[in-house]
N, C-alpha and C positions, 0 to 999 in steps of 0.2 A: 348595808350593802350598796356598793353608789351601782350607776345607771351603767356607767364605765365595761364595769365588771359583768353587770348583765347583760349587755351587749356583746360579749366576749363570750362567754356562754352560750347564747344564742350562735353567735357566728360562727362557732364551735363547730357545735350540733350540727347545723345546715352542711358546713364543710365535709364532715363524716359523713353522714345522711345522702348527701347528693354525689360523690366520690362513690361510698357504692352502689347506689343506685345504677351511676350512669356506666361502672364496671361490669356491673350482672347485666345490664339492657347491651352492651357493645359485647360478651364473652360467652354469651348464652343464648340456645334460642327456646322460645317459651315452653314452661313444664318442663326443661331440664335442671336434672338436680345431680348433686357431689354431695356424699355423704364424707361429711371429716370424720366422726363419730357416730356410735349407733343409736346416741341422742340426739345427735345434731345434723343437719344436713342445709346445704344450700341448694335453694330451690325456686328457679325462678317463676311466679308468678305476677301478673296483672289485676288489677280491679278498678273498679268506678273510683274508690277513695272511700268508701264507708265500711265503716267494723263488719268483719265478716265475710265482704264481697256484697254487703244488700245493695242492692238498686233502687233509684225510683226510677220510677215505671213511667213510658212516653217517650216522644221524640228529644224533648227537650230535657227532662231528667239528671241527664250530667252538670248540664250547662245552670240548671236551677242548684244543683248538691253546689257546684264550681262558684257561685255568686253567694251563693249563704253562708260560705263558709270562708269568701272574702271581707266579708262582714264580720262573720264573730273572730276572725284574728285579729282585724281594727280593734271592736273590742277588748281584749285581750292584752292587745297593746298599750291602750289605755291603760287599762287597768295594773298593767306593769308598770307604766309609768307614773300614776297614781299612787300607788304604792310605794316608789320608790321617792318623790317626790314630798308625800308629807313624813318622812323620817320618822315615824314612827312604828311604822311594820315591818314582823318579823325578817331576820334572814329566809326562813322556812318557806315564807309567804312568797318573798321574789324570787327563790330558787324555782319555789313551785311553776311561778308564773311564765317563770322564763321559759323552763320547760314545756310548758305545751305549749307556749307562745310558737316558741322552734320547732318543734315536731310539728305544729298545724300550718307552720307557713312551708316546713319542707314538702310536707305532702300536697298543697295548694302547688307548688311550683312545679313540683309532676303535673298535676293538673290542667294547668295554665301554657304551659310551656313545652311540654314533652308531644304533642298531638303535631306540634309543627318542625319540631328540630329530628325528631326521629323518623325512620322508616320502618315498618312491620316488622315486629321478631317472630314473629310463624314461619317454621321450617327454615329462618336464617337468623344471623346474627343482628343486632339493627346496624346501622348506620346514623353518626349524630351528624347532626347539621346537612341532614338529606335533601335530596332533589326532590324527593316525593315522598313526604311524610303521610304517618298512616290516621292524622287527623286534623284537627285547627284548633285553634286557639279556645281557650276553656273549656277541651275535649279528650285531655290527655287521659293515660291511665296512670293508675299510681303503682312503682314497682315496688315487690315484694319479697324477701327472699329469705330470711332466717326462721329458719324450721324446726322446733323439737320435741320430736316425739317420743317422748319419755317412756310409755309405754304403747306397744304399736300392736292394734290387730291382735288384741287382748280379747279371746271366748268369754265372754261374760256368763255366768249360771243363768241357767232358766227363773230362776227365783226374785234374782236382784228386779227393783221396779223401772219401767222403761227403758233399759240397758239390758234387761234379761234376755239371752239367746243372741245378741249380737258380738261383730268385733267392736271392741272398744280401742282408741288411740287416747292417750293426755301425753301431752298437752297438741294439740290438732291444728292449732293457727298458726298461718304463716305471714309475719311483718318485717317493717325496716324499721332504721335509727328513730325515724321521726315518730314513730308510734310507740319505742320503746322509752322517748323523752314524754311523750303525753301519759303514758303509764306512770311513767315515774312519778312526774310534775303530781297527777288525781291522788297515786299513791303518798305521796309527803302529806296531801291534805287530808285524806284520811287517818293516815296514822298518826301525825303529827297534827293532829286539829288544834287540838289546842293553844300548843305553843305556834303553828303557821299563822293565827288571828289571833294572839296573843300582842298587844299593841305596849310599843316601848314608849317609856317616858322619858 
């Protein structure tokens, strides 16, 4: 796979990711949801950018996370370039790296820019290029919206370990296109591990 094709895949994912985020950000109030099907909802939330909404504590936690991710995506970008330039890497590996790179970059765009181009989404629909932005550079919130509660609030029997006696929801994560790209890329590396790391002669 050529570097041009890898770049095309990255740009395509970034466009879909950012268009979907900007649409939700400017048409939904934070916490608003639309039921597409019983098992699929558009549910607008924002987070610091770590998995499952995890935060780095402290005043500079978000800044530290964003800077770390900038370094990480630089490393992933070099890995992609190296994999293509060697001309011995499999297409599985190149596609996986491109997906991970696009996903990471998509969420970094939120973290770096959204704080200074959008106003607050609490109790209102955000305005893009607002005169009253909600944050600062490198301190934006990542926009998530896809929610697939295939099983929702199912009462688990008391005898079930850990979940017993509580309502159980599967799948409970809310995510975006960038997250899907990262998960797909990692999935390719896991499921097609031998093919991904097979060197073409």
